[in-house]
C-alpha positions in Angstrom: 20.1 -33.8 37.7 22.8 -31.2 37.2 21.8 -27.6 37.4 23.5 -25.6 34.6 24.5 -22.1 35.3 23.3 -19.4 33.0 24.0 -15.7 33.8 21.9 -12.8 32.6 22.7 -9.4 34.1 24.8 -11.2 36.7 22.0 -13.4 37.8 22.7 -17.1 38.1 19.5 -18.7 36.9 20.4 -22.0 38.5 19.8 -20.4 41.9 16.5 -18.7 41.1 13.8 -20.0 43.4 10.4 -20.8 41.9 7.5 -19.9 44.2 4.5 -22.1 44.8 1.1 -20.5 44.4 0.6 -20.6 48.2 3.9 -18.8 48.7 3.0 -16.2 46.1 -0.3 -15.4 47.8 1.3 -15.1 51.2 4.0 -12.8 49.9 1.5 -10.6 48.1 -0.5 -10.2 51.3 2.7 -9.2 53.1 3.7 -6.8 50.3 0.3 -5.2 50.1 0.5 -4.7 53.9 3.7 -2.7 53.5 6.4 -5.3 53.6 9.0 -4.2 51.0 11.1 -7.4 51.5 8.2 -9.4 50.3 8.3 -7.4 47.0 12.0 -8.4 46.5 11.1 -12.0 47.1 8.3 -11.8 44.6 10.6 -10.3 42.0 13.3 -13.0 42.6 10.7 -15.7 42.6 9.4 -14.8 39.2 12.6 -14.1 37.2 12.2 -17.5 35.5 8.8 -16.2 34.1 10.7 -13.4 32.5 13.4 -15.8 31.1 10.7 -18.1 29.7 9.2 -15.1 27.7 12.6 -14.0 26.5 13.1 -17.3 24.6 10.5 -16.0 22.1 12.7 -13.0 21.3 16.1 -14.7 20.7 17.7 -12.9 17.7 15.6 -9.8 18.0 18.3 -7.8 19.8 22.1 -7.9 20.2 21.9 -7.6 23.9 19.6 -10.0 25.8 20.7 -8.4 29.1 18.9 -5.2 28.1 15.8 -7.3 27.1 15.9 -9.1 30.5 16.0 -5.8 32.4 13.1 -4.5 30.3 11.2 -7.7 31.1 11.9 -7.2 34.8 10.4 -3.7 34.6 7.2 -5.4 33.2 7.4 -7.9 36.1 7.7 -5.1 38.7 4.7 -3.3 37.2 2.7 -6.5 37.4 3.6 -7.0 41.0 2.7 -3.4 41.9 -0.7 -3.7 40.2 -1.7 -7.3 41.0 -5.0 -7.7 42.8 -5.6 -10.9 44.8 -9.3 -10.4 44.8 -9.6 -11.3 41.1 -8.5 -14.9 41.9 -6.3 -15.3 38.8 -2.8 -16.7 38.8 -0.1 -14.1 38.9 1.6 -15.5 35.8 -1.6 -15.1 33.8 -1.7 -11.4 34.8 2.0 -10.8 34.5 2.8 -12.3 31.1 0.9 -9.7 29.0 2.6 -6.9 30.9 6.1 -8.3 30.5 5.5 -9.0 26.8 4.1 -5.5 26.4 7.2 -3.9 27.9 9.5 -6.0 25.7 7.6 -5.2 22.5 7.5 -1.5 23.4 11.3 -1.6 23.9 11.9 -3.4 20.6 9.6 -1.0 18.8 11.1 2.2 20.2 14.7 1.0 20.0 14.7 -1.0 16.8 16.8 -0.4 13.7 13.8 1.4 12.1 13.1 4.5 14.0 9.7 6.2 13.7 9.2 9.8 14.4 7.2 10.8 17.5 4.7 12.8 15.4 3.8 9.7 13.3 3.4 7.6 16.4 1.2 10.3 18.0 -0.8 10.4 14.8 -1.2 6.6 14.9 -2.8 6.8 18.4 -5.2 9.5 17.3 -6.2 7.3 14.4 -6.8 4.3 16.7 -8.9 6.5 19.0 -10.9 7.8 16.1 -11.5 4.3 14.8 -12.7 3.2 18.2 -15.1 6.2 18.3 -16.5 5.4 14.9 -16.9 1.7 15.7 -19.0 2.7 18.7 -21.3 4.8 16.5 -21.6 2.4 13.5 -22.0 -1.3 12.9 -18.5 -2.7 12.1 -15.0 -1.3 11.7 -14.7 1.8 9.6 -12.6 1.7 6.4 -9.3 3.5 6.0 -10.9 6.0 3.7 -13.6 6.8 6.2 -11.1 7.4 9.0 -8.9 9.5 6.7 -11.9 11.6 5.8 -12.8 12.1 9.5 -9.3 13.2 10.4 -8.7 15.2 7.1 -5.8 12.9 6.2 -4.9 11.0 3.1 -5.3 7.2 3.1 -1.5 6.9 2.7 -1.0 9.0 5.9 -3.4 6.7 7.8 -1.8 3.5 6.6 1.7 4.8 7.2 0.9 5.9 10.8 -0.7 2.5 11.6 2.2 0.6 10.1 4.5 2.5 12.5 3.0 0.6 15.4 3.8 -2.8 14.0 6.9 -4.7 15.1 9.7 -5.1 12.5 10.6 -8.7 11.7 13.3 -10.5 9.9 12.8 -11.3 6.2 13.6 -14.9 7.1 10.8 -15.0 9.8 8.8 -18.3 9.3 5.2 -17.4 8.6 3.6 -20.8 8.0 4.4 -24.5 8.4 1.9 -27.3 8.0 4.4 -30.1 8.6 6.0 -29.7 5.2 8.3 -27.0 3.9 8.4 -23.9 5.9 7.3 -20.7 4.2 9.4 -17.6 5.1 8.5 -13.9 4.8 11.1 -13.5 2.0 9.1 -16.0 -0.1 6.1 -13.7 -0.1 8.0 -10.5 -1.1 7.7 -9.1 -4.5 10.5 -9.2 -7.0 9.9 -6.0 -9.0 11.8 -7.2 -12.0 9.8 -10.5 -12.2 6.6 -8.6 -11.5 6.5 -6.7 -14.8 3.6 -8.4 -16.6 2.8 -7.8 -20.2 -0.7 -6.6 -21.1 -1.4 -10.1 -22.4 -0.4 -11.7 -19.2 -2.5 -9.3 -17.1 -5.6 -10.1 -19.2 -5.0 -13.8 -18.9 -4.5 -13.5 -15.1 -7.8 -11.5 -14.8 -9.7 -14.1 -16.8 -8.2 -16.9 -14.7 -9.1 -15.2 -11.4 -12.7 -14.8 -12.6 -13.0 -18.6 -13.2 -12.0 -19.5 -9.6 -14.5 -20.5 -6.9 -15.8 -17.6 -5.0 -13.9 -18.3 -1.8 -10.6 -18.9 -3.6 -11.1 -15.7 -5.6 -11.9 -13.7 -2.5 -8.9 -15.0 -0.6 -6.5 -14.3 -3.5 -7.8 -10.8 -4.0 -7.6 -9.9 -0.4 -4.1 -11.5 0.1 -2.4 -10.2 -3.0 -4.3 -7.0 -3.8 -5.4 -5.7 -0.4 -2.4 -7.1 1.5 -4.3 -8.9 4.2 -2.6 -11.7 6.2 -3.8 -15.3 6.4 -4.6 -14.7 10.1 -6.7 -11.7 9.3 -8.7 -13.6 6.7 -9.1 -16.5 9.0 -10.7 -14.3 11.6 -12.9 -12.5 9.0 -14.2 -15.6 7.3 -14.4 -17.8 10.5 -12.1 -20.7 9.4 -8.6 -21.7 10.5 -5.4 -20.2 9.1 -4.5 -23.7 7.7 -7.7 -23.7 5.7 -6.9 -20.2 4.4 -3.5 -21.4 3.3 -4.9 -24.5 1.5 -7.5 -22.4 -0.3 -4.9 -19.9 -1.3 -2.6 -22.6 -2.6 -5.5 -24.3 -4.4 -6.4 -21.0 -6.1 -2.8 -20.3 -7.2 -2.5 -23.9 -8.6 -5.7 -23.4 -10.6 -4.5 -20.1 -12.0 -1.1 -21.7 -13.0 -2.9 -24.4 -14.9 -5.1 -21.9 -16.8 -2.4 -19.5 -17.8 0.8 -21.6 -18.2 
């Protein structure tokens, strides 16, 4: 079988060697005994791991070479901190570190720049939430965290949003084998969203007639802004089931008000 040449940062991927588990263990033993050449061999022998992760970020940046270098930084950190005593595969340990470096780079160098003060505030909020969770049963609400830190709910939400990765409007968010639902399909058209008082009353009455689970899902999705994944974890069912219940609830509402 022909080996196709692909170059990233001047690296010919067709010539990258993939190490066996036994070779990895032996090289780690040498590196942790002071052999710096073993470290170079470990880096070279795991470049395809970085490349496999990069496939998930195609289109997220104009320069994949930069992303490759960032992924390699994560790889090097993983190599420096890997402990053979835990008896886990290196790839299992390294993947989260490589992904973390890539996400951090995309977040800090994305088209939407967030001020350092807001990011620092976000980490203070996360720390406070963790402290409160350790003291009480369950996760604190946004209003409780805001009160503890003497902030407004808007400031808390805004800071936490700054930690999230930006995504394309045409990012696929659900596919059950039929038509793909894209993020843009879920965005509000403010012109079309201007309901008359009569329509709002009809909508409220229709929602009240839904089954309890459908009603809860629609209220959380469209009024509280929760994702299908968040609701799936909260309720204890699959995301596909959440999607079906959401669609069922919407269909029932359409029948009642149209």
